[in-house]
PDB file of N, CA, C, O and CB in Angstrom:
ATOM      1  N   MET A   1       0.852  -1.195   0.001  1.00  0.00           N
ATOM      2  CA  MET A   1      -0.042   0.004  -0.003  1.00  0.00           C
ATOM      3  C   MET A   1       0.881   1.262  -0.003  1.00  0.00           C
ATOM      4  O   MET A   1       1.956   1.285   0.597  1.00  0.00           O
ATOM      5  CB  MET A   1      -1.052   0.008   1.293  1.00  0.00           C
ATOM      6  N   GLN A   2       0.403   2.250  -0.684  1.00  0.00           N
ATOM      7  CA  GLN A   2       1.104   3.498  -0.726  1.00  0.00           C
ATOM      8  C   GLN A   2       0.188   4.583  -0.204  1.00  0.00           C
ATOM      9  O   GLN A   2      -1.033   4.424  -0.201  1.00  0.00           O
ATOM     10  CB  GLN A   2       1.593   3.810  -2.141  1.00  0.00           C
ATOM     11  N   LYS A   3       0.776   5.693   0.240  1.00  0.00           N
ATOM     12  CA  LYS A   3       0.026   6.805   0.773  1.00  0.00           C
ATOM     13  C   LYS A   3       0.424   8.082   0.104  1.00  0.00           C
ATOM     14  O   LYS A   3       1.612   8.324  -0.111  1.00  0.00           O
ATOM     15  CB  LYS A   3       0.215   6.915   2.254  1.00  0.00           C
ATOM     16  N   THR A   4      -0.559   8.930  -0.242  1.00  0.00           N
ATOM     17  CA  THR A   4      -0.253  10.199  -0.857  1.00  0.00           C
ATOM     18  C   THR A   4      -1.152  11.260  -0.274  1.00  0.00           C
ATOM     19  O   THR A   4      -2.267  11.002   0.178  1.00  0.00           O
ATOM     20  CB  THR A   4      -0.405  10.128  -2.376  1.00  0.00           C
ATOM     21  N   LYS A   5      -0.613  12.476  -0.305  1.00  0.00           N
ATOM     22  CA  LYS A   5      -1.435  13.650   0.152  1.00  0.00           C
ATOM     23  C   LYS A   5      -1.644  14.569  -1.040  1.00  0.00           C
ATOM     24  O   LYS A   5      -0.705  14.925  -1.752  1.00  0.00           O
ATOM     25  CB  LYS A   5      -0.727  14.445   1.353  1.00  0.00           C
ATOM     26  N   LEU A   6      -2.893  14.942  -1.236  1.00  0.00           N
ATOM     27  CA  LEU A   6      -3.290  15.771  -2.340  1.00  0.00           C
ATOM     28  C   LEU A   6      -3.918  17.083  -1.831  1.00  0.00           C
ATOM     29  O   LEU A   6      -4.832  17.056  -1.008  1.00  0.00           O
ATOM     30  CB  LEU A   6      -4.265  15.012  -3.242  1.00  0.00           C
ATOM     31  N   LYS A   7      -3.423  18.222  -2.323  1.00  0.00           N
ATOM     32  CA  LYS A   7      -3.965  19.505  -1.941  1.00  0.00           C
ATOM     33  C   LYS A   7      -5.187  19.771  -2.866  1.00  0.00           C
ATOM     34  O   LYS A   7      -5.067  19.599  -4.078  1.00  0.00           O
ATOM     35  CB  LYS A   7      -2.862  20.654  -2.053  1.00  0.00           C
ATOM     36  N   ILE A   8      -6.287  20.161  -2.355  1.00  0.00           N
ATOM     37  CA  ILE A   8      -7.499  20.358  -3.117  1.00  0.00           C
ATOM     38  C   ILE A   8      -8.083  21.757  -2.883  1.00  0.00           C
ATOM     39  O   ILE A   8      -8.122  22.234  -1.749  1.00  0.00           O
ATOM     40  CB  ILE A   8      -8.521  19.288  -2.755  1.00  0.00           C
ATOM     41  N   SER A   9      -8.534  22.406  -3.951  1.00  0.00           N
ATOM     42  CA  SER A   9      -9.214  23.713  -3.790  1.00  0.00           C
ATOM     43  C   SER A   9     -10.633  23.607  -4.286  1.00  0.00           C
ATOM     44  O   SER A   9     -10.938  22.773  -5.139  1.00  0.00           O
ATOM     45  CB  SER A   9      -8.466  24.842  -4.554  1.00  0.00           C
ATOM     46  N   GLY A  10     -11.514  24.455  -3.752  1.00  0.00           N
ATOM     47  CA  GLY A  10     -12.900  24.500  -4.133  1.00  0.00           C
ATOM     48  C   GLY A  10     -13.825  23.862  -3.137  1.00  0.00           C
ATOM     49  O   GLY A  10     -15.043  23.908  -3.309  1.00  0.00           O
ATOM     50  N   MET A  11     -13.281  23.267  -2.094  1.00  0.00           N
ATOM     51  CA  MET A  11     -14.203  22.680  -1.104  1.00  0.00           C
ATOM     52  C   MET A  11     -14.611  23.727  -0.054  1.00  0.00           C
ATOM     53  O   MET A  11     -13.784  24.468   0.476  1.00  0.00           O
ATOM     54  CB  MET A  11     -13.544  21.451  -0.408  1.00  0.00           C
ATOM     55  N   SER A  12     -15.923  23.751   0.218  1.00  0.00           N
ATOM     56  CA  SER A  12     -16.402  24.822   1.201  1.00  0.00           C
ATOM     57  C   SER A  12     -17.312  24.231   2.302  1.00  0.00           C
ATOM     58  O   SER A  12     -17.740  24.955   3.201  1.00  0.00           O
ATOM     59  CB  SER A  12     -17.209  25.962   0.430  1.00  0.00           C
ATOM     60  N   CYS A  13     -17.605  22.916   2.232  1.00  0.00           N
ATOM     61  CA  CYS A  13     -18.500  22.383   3.271  1.00  0.00           C
ATOM     62  C   CYS A  13     -18.302  20.870   3.403  1.00  0.00           C
ATOM     63  O   CYS A  13     -17.530  20.282   2.646  1.00  0.00           O
ATOM     64  CB  CYS A  13     -19.991  22.711   2.939  1.00  0.00           C
ATOM     65  N   GLN A  14     -18.983  20.243   4.344  1.00  0.00           N
ATOM     66  CA  GLN A  14     -18.839  18.848   4.583  1.00  0.00           C
ATOM     67  C   GLN A  14     -19.409  18.033   3.408  1.00  0.00           C
ATOM     68  O   GLN A  14     -18.983  16.899   3.185  1.00  0.00           O
ATOM     69  CB  GLN A  14     -19.518  18.478   5.887  1.00  0.00           C
ATOM     70  N   HIS A  15     -20.351  18.589   2.669  1.00  0.00           N
ATOM     71  CA  HIS A  15     -20.892  17.911   1.491  1.00  0.00           C
ATOM     72  C   HIS A  15     -19.740  17.775   0.449  1.00  0.00           C
ATOM     73  O   HIS A  15     -19.614  16.726  -0.184  1.00  0.00           O
ATOM     74  CB  HIS A  15     -22.140  18.719   0.886  1.00  0.00           C
ATOM     75  N   CYS A  16     -18.921  18.806   0.275  1.00  0.00           N
ATOM     76  CA  CYS A  16     -17.793  18.750  -0.626  1.00  0.00           C
ATOM     77  C   CYS A  16     -16.802  17.643  -0.145  1.00  0.00           C
ATOM     78  O   CYS A  16     -16.284  16.876  -0.958  1.00  0.00           O
ATOM     79  CB  CYS A  16     -17.092  20.154  -0.703  1.00  0.00           C
ATOM     80  N   VAL A  17     -16.562  17.581   1.127  1.00  0.00           N
ATOM     81  CA  VAL A  17     -15.667  16.535   1.688  1.00  0.00           C
ATOM     82  C   VAL A  17     -16.254  15.148   1.322  1.00  0.00           C
ATOM     83  O   VAL A  17     -15.528  14.291   0.818  1.00  0.00           O
ATOM     84  CB  VAL A  17     -15.518  16.691   3.284  1.00  0.00           C
ATOM     85  N   LYS A  18     -17.489  14.938   1.560  1.00  0.00           N
ATOM     86  CA  LYS A  18     -18.108  13.633   1.234  1.00  0.00           C
ATOM     87  C   LYS A  18     -18.048  13.312  -0.268  1.00  0.00           C
ATOM     88  O   LYS A  18     -17.828  12.164  -0.655  1.00  0.00           O
ATOM     89  CB  LYS A  18     -19.573  13.618   1.699  1.00  0.00           C
ATOM     90  N   THR A  19     -18.244  14.327  -1.095  1.00  0.00           N
ATOM     91  CA  THR A  19     -18.208  14.106  -2.546  1.00  0.00           C
ATOM     92  C   THR A  19     -16.817  13.644  -2.946  1.00  0.00           C
ATOM     93  O   THR A  19     -16.681  12.716  -3.744  1.00  0.00           O
ATOM     94  CB  THR A  19     -18.600  15.399  -3.325  1.00  0.00           C
ATOM     95  N   VAL A  20     -15.751  14.294  -2.388  1.00  0.00           N
ATOM     96  CA  VAL A  20     -14.375  13.925  -2.787  1.00  0.00           C
ATOM     97  C   VAL A  20     -14.062  12.535  -2.212  1.00  0.00           C
ATOM     98  O   VAL A  20     -13.472  11.701  -2.899  1.00  0.00           O
ATOM     99  CB  VAL A  20     -13.316  15.000  -2.278  1.00  0.00           C
ATOM    100  N   GLU A  21     -14.441  12.294  -1.002  1.00  0.00           N
ATOM    101  CA  GLU A  21     -14.155  10.968  -0.396  1.00  0.00           C
ATOM    102  C   GLU A  21     -14.856   9.862  -1.163  1.00  0.00           C
ATOM    103  O   GLU A  21     -14.282   8.790  -1.360  1.00  0.00           O
ATOM    104  CB  GLU A  21     -14.599  10.932   1.089  1.00  0.00           C
ATOM    105  N   ASP A  22     -16.064  10.097  -1.591  1.00  0.00           N
ATOM    106  CA  ASP A  22     -16.827   9.111  -2.355  1.00  0.00           C
ATOM    107  C   ASP A  22     -16.181   8.889  -3.718  1.00  0.00           C
ATOM    108  O   ASP A  22     -16.099   7.747  -4.170  1.00  0.00           O
ATOM    109  CB  ASP A  22     -18.295   9.564  -2.522  1.00  0.00           C
ATOM    110  N   ALA A  23     -15.724   9.933  -4.380  1.00  0.00           N
ATOM    111  CA  ALA A  23     -15.078   9.869  -5.681  1.00  0.00           C
ATOM    112  C   ALA A  23     -13.807   9.011  -5.618  1.00  0.00           C
ATOM    113  O   ALA A  23     -13.522   8.199  -6.498  1.00  0.00           O
ATOM    114  CB  ALA A  23     -14.744  11.284  -6.178  1.00  0.00           C
ATOM    115  N   LEU A  24     -13.065   9.234  -4.537  1.00  0.00           N
ATOM    116  CA  LEU A  24     -11.816   8.518  -4.373  1.00  0.00           C
ATOM    117  C   LEU A  24     -12.001   7.043  -3.976  1.00  0.00           C
ATOM    118  O   LEU A  24     -11.342   6.151  -4.510  1.00  0.00           O
ATOM    119  CB  LEU A  24     -10.983   9.216  -3.344  1.00  0.00           C
ATOM    120  N   THR A  25     -12.900   6.822  -3.040  1.00  0.00           N
ATOM    121  CA  THR A  25     -13.130   5.403  -2.581  1.00  0.00           C
ATOM    122  C   THR A  25     -13.812   4.553  -3.597  1.00  0.00           C
ATOM    123  O   THR A  25     -13.782   3.326  -3.514  1.00  0.00           O
ATOM    124  CB  THR A  25     -13.959   5.374  -1.321  1.00  0.00           C
ATOM    125  N   ALA A  26     -14.448   5.207  -4.588  1.00  0.00           N
ATOM    126  CA  ALA A  26     -15.133   4.427  -5.652  1.00  0.00           C
ATOM    127  C   ALA A  26     -14.082   3.817  -6.636  1.00  0.00           C
ATOM    128  O   ALA A  26     -14.410   2.916  -7.408  1.00  0.00           O
ATOM    129  CB  ALA A  26     -16.160   5.357  -6.446  1.00  0.00           C
ATOM    130  N   LEU A  27     -12.838   4.311  -6.596  1.00  0.00           N
ATOM    131  CA  LEU A  27     -11.812   3.793  -7.464  1.00  0.00           C
ATOM    132  C   LEU A  27     -11.324   2.432  -6.927  1.00  0.00           C
ATOM    133  O   LEU A  27     -11.079   2.274  -5.731  1.00  0.00           O
ATOM    134  CB  LEU A  27     -10.642   4.803  -7.581  1.00  0.00           C
ATOM    135  N   GLU A  28     -11.193   1.469  -7.830  1.00  0.00           N
ATOM    136  CA  GLU A  28     -10.669   0.169  -7.460  1.00  0.00           C
ATOM    137  C   GLU A  28      -9.179   0.352  -7.058  1.00  0.00           C
ATOM    138  O   GLU A  28      -8.371   0.907  -7.802  1.00  0.00           O
ATOM    139  CB  GLU A  28     -10.833  -0.865  -8.651  1.00  0.00           C
ATOM    140  N   GLY A  29      -8.876  -0.130  -5.883  1.00  0.00           N
ATOM    141  CA  GLY A  29      -7.481  -0.043  -5.424  1.00  0.00           C
ATOM    142  C   GLY A  29      -7.313   0.990  -4.339  1.00  0.00           C
ATOM    143  O   GLY A  29      -6.260   1.025  -3.702  1.00  0.00           O
ATOM    144  N   VAL A  30      -8.305   1.839  -4.094  1.00  0.00           N
ATOM    145  CA  VAL A  30      -8.238   2.844  -3.006  1.00  0.00           C
ATOM    146  C   VAL A  30      -8.729   2.164  -1.735  1.00  0.00           C
ATOM    147  O   VAL A  30      -9.869   1.703  -1.688  1.00  0.00           O
ATOM    148  CB  VAL A  30      -9.110   4.144  -3.336  1.00  0.00           C
ATOM    149  N   GLN A  31      -7.890   2.092  -0.701  1.00  0.00           N
ATOM    150  CA  GLN A  31      -8.229   1.465   0.524  1.00  0.00           C
ATOM    151  C   GLN A  31      -8.947   2.461   1.437  1.00  0.00           C
ATOM    152  O   GLN A  31      -9.936   2.120   2.086  1.00  0.00           O
ATOM    153  CB  GLN A  31      -6.988   0.902   1.186  1.00  0.00           C
ATOM    154  N   ARG A  32      -8.443   3.684   1.480  1.00  0.00           N
ATOM    155  CA  ARG A  32      -8.984   4.707   2.378  1.00  0.00           C
ATOM    156  C   ARG A  32      -8.715   6.068   1.838  1.00  0.00           C
ATOM    157  O   ARG A  32      -7.659   6.316   1.256  1.00  0.00           O
ATOM    158  CB  ARG A  32      -8.402   4.582   3.771  1.00  0.00           C
ATOM    159  N   ALA A  33      -9.683   6.986   2.023  1.00  0.00           N
ATOM    160  CA  ALA A  33      -9.487   8.394   1.629  1.00  0.00           C
ATOM    161  C   ALA A  33     -10.056   9.219   2.831  1.00  0.00           C
ATOM    162  O   ALA A  33     -11.207   9.078   3.242  1.00  0.00           O
ATOM    163  CB  ALA A  33     -10.243   8.753   0.195  1.00  0.00           C
ATOM    164  N   LYS A  34      -9.157  10.079   3.347  1.00  0.00           N
ATOM    165  CA  LYS A  34      -9.574  10.955   4.452  1.00  0.00           C
ATOM    166  C   LYS A  34      -9.354  12.407   3.996  1.00  0.00           C
ATOM    167  O   LYS A  34      -8.234  12.836   3.719  1.00  0.00           O
ATOM    168  CB  LYS A  34      -8.764  10.636   5.791  1.00  0.00           C
ATOM    169  N   VAL A  35     -10.478  13.143   3.934  1.00  0.00           N
ATOM    170  CA  VAL A  35     -10.389  14.523   3.435  1.00  0.00           C
ATOM    171  C   VAL A  35     -10.610  15.468   4.549  1.00  0.00           C
ATOM    172  O   VAL A  35     -11.539  15.311   5.340  1.00  0.00           O
ATOM    173  CB  VAL A  35     -11.390  14.789   2.324  1.00  0.00           C
ATOM    174  N   ASN A  36      -9.736  16.489   4.627  1.00  0.00           N
ATOM    175  CA  ASN A  36      -9.723  17.486   5.708  1.00  0.00           C
ATOM    176  C   ASN A  36     -10.112  18.850   5.059  1.00  0.00           C
ATOM    177  O   ASN A  36      -9.341  19.414   4.283  1.00  0.00           O
ATOM    178  CB  ASN A  36      -8.269  17.556   6.437  1.00  0.00           C
ATOM    179  N   LEU A  37     -11.270  19.339   5.377  1.00  0.00           N
ATOM    180  CA  LEU A  37     -11.800  20.590   4.796  1.00  0.00           C
ATOM    181  C   LEU A  37     -10.907  21.757   5.218  1.00  0.00           C
ATOM    182  O   LEU A  37     -10.518  22.566   4.376  1.00  0.00           O
ATOM    183  CB  LEU A  37     -13.286  20.843   5.250  1.00  0.00           C
ATOM    184  N   ARG A  38     -10.593  21.850   6.438  1.00  0.00           N
ATOM    185  CA  ARG A  38      -9.787  22.980   6.989  1.00  0.00           C
ATOM    186  C   ARG A  38      -8.426  23.020   6.315  1.00  0.00           C
ATOM    187  O   ARG A  38      -7.971  24.107   5.959  1.00  0.00           O
ATOM    188  CB  ARG A  38      -9.607  22.847   8.544  1.00  0.00           C
ATOM    189  N   LYS A  39      -7.761  21.905   6.123  1.00  0.00           N
ATOM    190  CA  LYS A  39      -6.454  21.888   5.506  1.00  0.00           C
ATOM    191  C   LYS A  39      -6.542  21.904   3.987  1.00  0.00           C
ATOM    192  O   LYS A  39      -5.555  22.189   3.310  1.00  0.00           O
ATOM    193  CB  LYS A  39      -5.685  20.680   5.966  1.00  0.00           C
ATOM    194  N   GLY A  40      -7.722  21.600   3.447  1.00  0.00           N
ATOM    195  CA  GLY A  40      -7.879  21.493   2.006  1.00  0.00           C
ATOM    196  C   GLY A  40      -7.031  20.415   1.356  1.00  0.00           C
ATOM    197  O   GLY A  40      -6.357  20.621   0.347  1.00  0.00           O
ATOM    198  N   GLU A  41      -7.104  19.239   2.001  1.00  0.00           N
ATOM    199  CA  GLU A  41      -6.284  18.144   1.479  1.00  0.00           C
ATOM    200  C   GLU A  41      -6.981  16.823   1.661  1.00  0.00           C
ATOM    201  O   GLU A  41      -7.938  16.688   2.423  1.00  0.00           O
ATOM    202  CB  GLU A  41      -4.924  18.112   2.161  1.00  0.00           C
ATOM    203  N   ALA A  42      -6.453  15.824   0.913  1.00  0.00           N
ATOM    204  CA  ALA A  42      -6.931  14.432   1.054  1.00  0.00           C
ATOM    205  C   ALA A  42      -5.703  13.552   1.241  1.00  0.00           C
ATOM    206  O   ALA A  42      -4.710  13.676   0.525  1.00  0.00           O
ATOM    207  CB  ALA A  42      -7.785  13.965  -0.208  1.00  0.00           C
ATOM    208  N   VAL A  43      -5.795  12.675   2.205  1.00  0.00           N
ATOM    209  CA  VAL A  43      -4.731  11.667   2.364  1.00  0.00           C
ATOM    210  C   VAL A  43      -5.333  10.336   1.944  1.00  0.00           C
ATOM    211  O   VAL A  43      -6.345   9.890   2.484  1.00  0.00           O
ATOM    212  CB  VAL A  43      -4.170  11.610   3.860  1.00  0.00           C
ATOM    213  N   VAL A  44      -4.694   9.725   0.980  1.00  0.00           N
ATOM    214  CA  VAL A  44      -5.300   8.525   0.350  1.00  0.00           C
ATOM    215  C   VAL A  44      -4.298   7.375   0.445  1.00  0.00           C
ATOM    216  O   VAL A  44      -3.118   7.497   0.116  1.00  0.00           O
ATOM    217  CB  VAL A  44      -5.697   8.800  -1.166  1.00  0.00           C
ATOM    218  N   ARG A  45      -4.852   6.233   0.923  1.00  0.00           N
ATOM    219  CA  ARG A  45      -4.074   4.966   0.940  1.00  0.00           C
ATOM    220  C   ARG A  45      -4.564   4.115  -0.235  1.00  0.00           C
ATOM    221  O   ARG A  45      -5.767   3.905  -0.391  1.00  0.00           O
ATOM    222  CB  ARG A  45      -4.243   4.180   2.333  1.00  0.00           C
ATOM    223  N   PHE A  46      -3.670   3.644  -1.028  1.00  0.00           N
ATOM    224  CA  PHE A  46      -4.069   2.959  -2.232  1.00  0.00           C
ATOM    225  C   PHE A  46      -3.052   1.865  -2.619  1.00  0.00           C
ATOM    226  O   PHE A  46      -1.899   1.875  -2.188  1.00  0.00           O
ATOM    227  CB  PHE A  46      -4.233   3.964  -3.367  1.00  0.00           C
ATOM    228  N   ASN A  47      -3.534   0.921  -3.452  1.00  0.00           N
ATOM    229  CA  ASN A  47      -2.672  -0.110  -3.984  1.00  0.00           C
ATOM    230  C   ASN A  47      -2.100   0.443  -5.323  1.00  0.00           C
ATOM    231  O   ASN A  47      -2.829   0.674  -6.288  1.00  0.00           O
ATOM    232  CB  ASN A  47      -3.468  -1.490  -4.183  1.00  0.00           C
ATOM    233  N   GLU A  48      -0.826   0.632  -5.328  1.00  0.00           N
ATOM    234  CA  GLU A  48      -0.168   1.236  -6.456  1.00  0.00           C
ATOM    235  C   GLU A  48      -0.171   0.320  -7.721  1.00  0.00           C
ATOM    236  O   GLU A  48       0.121   0.781  -8.824  1.00  0.00           O
ATOM    237  CB  GLU A  48       1.256   1.588  -6.063  1.00  0.00           C
ATOM    238  N   LEU A  49      -0.485  -0.894  -7.549  1.00  0.00           N
ATOM    239  CA  LEU A  49      -0.609  -1.804  -8.709  1.00  0.00           C
ATOM    240  C   LEU A  49      -1.970  -1.670  -9.383  1.00  0.00           C
ATOM    241  O   LEU A  49      -2.134  -2.112 -10.520  1.00  0.00           O
ATOM    242  CB  LEU A  49      -0.391  -3.265  -8.272  1.00  0.00           C
ATOM    243  N   ARG A  50      -2.992  -1.045  -8.680  1.00  0.00           N
ATOM    244  CA  ARG A  50      -4.313  -0.927  -9.259  1.00  0.00           C
ATOM    245  C   ARG A  50      -4.693   0.517  -9.625  1.00  0.00           C
ATOM    246  O   ARG A  50      -5.510   0.739 -10.519  1.00  0.00           O
ATOM    247  CB  ARG A  50      -5.319  -1.488  -8.305  1.00  0.00           C
ATOM    248  N   VAL A  51      -4.115   1.461  -8.950  1.00  0.00           N
ATOM    249  CA  VAL A  51      -4.471   2.875  -9.202  1.00  0.00           C
ATOM    250  C   VAL A  51      -3.190   3.713  -8.975  1.00  0.00           C
ATOM    251  O   VAL A  51      -2.284   3.318  -8.240  1.00  0.00           O
ATOM    252  CB  VAL A  51      -5.675   3.367  -8.239  1.00  0.00           C
ATOM    253  N   ASN A  52      -3.159   4.887  -9.641  1.00  0.00           N
ATOM    254  CA  ASN A  52      -1.984   5.771  -9.500  1.00  0.00           C
ATOM    255  C   ASN A  52      -2.389   7.172  -9.140  1.00  0.00           C
ATOM    256  O   ASN A  52      -3.572   7.496  -9.243  1.00  0.00           O
ATOM    257  CB  ASN A  52      -1.169   5.796 -10.784  1.00  0.00           C
ATOM    258  N   PRO A  53      -1.496   8.006  -8.730  1.00  0.00           N
ATOM    259  CA  PRO A  53      -1.872   9.365  -8.341  1.00  0.00           C
ATOM    260  C   PRO A  53      -2.539  10.168  -9.412  1.00  0.00           C
ATOM    261  O   PRO A  53      -3.364  11.024  -9.093  1.00  0.00           O
ATOM    262  CB  PRO A  53      -0.696  10.089  -7.894  1.00  0.00           C
ATOM    263  N   ILE A  54      -2.236   9.948 -10.645  1.00  0.00           N
ATOM    264  CA  ILE A  54      -2.906  10.664 -11.735  1.00  0.00           C
ATOM    265  C   ILE A  54      -4.400  10.326 -11.808  1.00  0.00           C
ATOM    266  O   ILE A  54      -5.246  11.190 -12.036  1.00  0.00           O
ATOM    267  CB  ILE A  54      -2.233  10.332 -13.071  1.00  0.00           C
ATOM    268  N   THR A  55      -4.687   9.044 -11.607  1.00  0.00           N
ATOM    269  CA  THR A  55      -6.077   8.619 -11.573  1.00  0.00           C
ATOM    270  C   THR A  55      -6.828   9.197 -10.409  1.00  0.00           C
ATOM    271  O   THR A  55      -8.014   9.504 -10.526  1.00  0.00           O
ATOM    272  CB  THR A  55      -6.161   7.137 -11.530  1.00  0.00           C
ATOM    273  N   LEU A  56      -6.153   9.354  -9.269  1.00  0.00           N
ATOM    274  CA  LEU A  56      -6.726   9.977  -8.107  1.00  0.00           C
ATOM    275  C   LEU A  56      -7.085  11.442  -8.392  1.00  0.00           C
ATOM    276  O   LEU A  56      -8.182  11.913  -8.090  1.00  0.00           O
ATOM    277  CB  LEU A  56      -5.761   9.878  -6.934  1.00  0.00           C
ATOM    278  N   LYS A  57      -6.106  12.138  -8.990  1.00  0.00           N
ATOM    279  CA  LYS A  57      -6.370  13.516  -9.353  1.00  0.00           C
ATOM    280  C   LYS A  57      -7.512  13.685 -10.315  1.00  0.00           C
ATOM    281  O   LYS A  57      -8.327  14.597 -10.177  1.00  0.00           O
ATOM    282  CB  LYS A  57      -5.166  14.115  -9.931  1.00  0.00           C
ATOM    283  N   ASP A  58      -7.574  12.795 -11.303  1.00  0.00           N
ATOM    284  CA  ASP A  58      -8.630  12.834 -12.322  1.00  0.00           C
ATOM    285  C   ASP A  58     -10.006  12.655 -11.680  1.00  0.00           C
ATOM    286  O   ASP A  58     -10.970  13.305 -12.083  1.00  0.00           O
ATOM    287  CB  ASP A  58      -8.395  11.741 -13.389  1.00  0.00           C
ATOM    288  N   ALA A  59     -10.098  11.764 -10.670  1.00  0.00           N
ATOM    289  CA  ALA A  59     -11.347  11.523  -9.998  1.00  0.00           C
ATOM    290  C   ALA A  59     -11.854  12.723  -9.187  1.00  0.00           C
ATOM    291  O   ALA A  59     -13.055  12.980  -9.103  1.00  0.00           O
ATOM    292  CB  ALA A  59     -11.200  10.346  -9.110  1.00  0.00           C
ATOM    293  N   ILE A  60     -10.873  13.465  -8.579  1.00  0.00           N
ATOM    294  CA  ILE A  60     -11.212  14.674  -7.840  1.00  0.00           C
ATOM    295  C   ILE A  60     -11.690  15.752  -8.790  1.00  0.00           C
ATOM    296  O   ILE A  60     -12.675  16.442  -8.527  1.00  0.00           O
ATOM    297  CB  ILE A  60     -10.013  15.173  -7.032  1.00  0.00           C
ATOM    298  N   LYS A  61     -10.945  15.891  -9.951  1.00  0.00           N
ATOM    299  CA  LYS A  61     -11.406  16.852 -10.964  1.00  0.00           C
ATOM    300  C   LYS A  61     -12.790  16.581 -11.507  1.00  0.00           C
ATOM    301  O   LYS A  61     -13.613  17.481 -11.673  1.00  0.00           O
ATOM    302  CB  LYS A  61     -10.455  16.872 -12.093  1.00  0.00           C
ATOM    303  N   ALA A  62     -13.026  15.267 -11.788  1.00  0.00           N
ATOM    304  CA  ALA A  62     -14.357  14.846 -12.307  1.00  0.00           C
ATOM    305  C   ALA A  62     -15.491  15.135 -11.308  1.00  0.00           C
ATOM    306  O   ALA A  62     -16.649  15.333 -11.677  1.00  0.00           O
ATOM    307  CB  ALA A  62     -14.341  13.332 -12.638  1.00  0.00           C
ATOM    308  N   ALA A  63     -15.088  15.149  -9.996  1.00  0.00           N
ATOM    309  CA  ALA A  63     -16.071  15.482  -8.956  1.00  0.00           C
ATOM    310  C   ALA A  63     -16.331  16.992  -8.832  1.00  0.00           C
ATOM    311  O   ALA A  63     -17.199  17.434  -8.079  1.00  0.00           O
ATOM    312  CB  ALA A  63     -15.598  14.942  -7.617  1.00  0.00           C
ATOM    313  N   GLY A  64     -15.537  17.778  -9.609  1.00  0.00           N
ATOM    314  CA  GLY A  64     -15.789  19.251  -9.594  1.00  0.00           C
ATOM    315  C   GLY A  64     -14.829  20.094  -8.765  1.00  0.00           C
ATOM    316  O   GLY A  64     -15.104  21.259  -8.481  1.00  0.00           O
ATOM    317  N   PHE A  65     -13.696  19.498  -8.376  1.00  0.00           N
ATOM    318  CA  PHE A  65     -12.733  20.204  -7.583  1.00  0.00           C
ATOM    319  C   PHE A  65     -11.359  20.265  -8.288  1.00  0.00           C
ATOM    320  O   PHE A  65     -11.109  19.529  -9.242  1.00  0.00           O
ATOM    321  CB  PHE A  65     -12.612  19.542  -6.220  1.00  0.00           C
ATOM    322  N   GLU A  66     -10.493  21.140  -7.806  1.00  0.00           N
ATOM    323  CA  GLU A  66      -9.179  21.298  -8.444  1.00  0.00           C
ATOM    324  C   GLU A  66      -8.114  20.725  -7.477  1.00  0.00           C
ATOM    325  O   GLU A  66      -8.161  20.927  -6.264  1.00  0.00           O
ATOM    326  CB  GLU A  66      -8.885  22.834  -8.793  1.00  0.00           C
ATOM    327  N   VAL A  67      -7.159  20.004  -8.083  1.00  0.00           N
ATOM    328  CA  VAL A  67      -6.024  19.487  -7.391  1.00  0.00           C
ATOM    329  C   VAL A  67      -4.880  20.448  -7.600  1.00  0.00           C
ATOM    330  O   VAL A  67      -4.544  20.752  -8.744  1.00  0.00           O
ATOM    331  CB  VAL A  67      -5.673  18.074  -7.865  1.00  0.00           C
ATOM    332  N   LEU A  68      -4.261  20.943  -6.527  1.00  0.00           N
ATOM    333  CA  LEU A  68      -3.190  21.928  -6.664  1.00  0.00           C
ATOM    334  C   LEU A  68      -1.802  21.222  -6.788  1.00  0.00           C
ATOM    335  O   LEU A  68      -0.777  21.892  -6.911  1.00  0.00           O
ATOM    336  CB  LEU A  68      -3.205  22.903  -5.436  1.00  0.00           C
TER     337      LEU A  68
END
């Protein structure tokens, strides 16, 4: 398992947090996604053989947010 931290902009409420967490955990290979609204970041644990950081970023963008 690998862990990465992604900075996210555009989140303003807990609904945004849930949307990002759901987008990330829906990806095959993501074990856990913890989004912190105050810090504007997501910490993601994932299987690097099934998913990569670019795919994680694409999922966040598809959910309507920007990865910095």
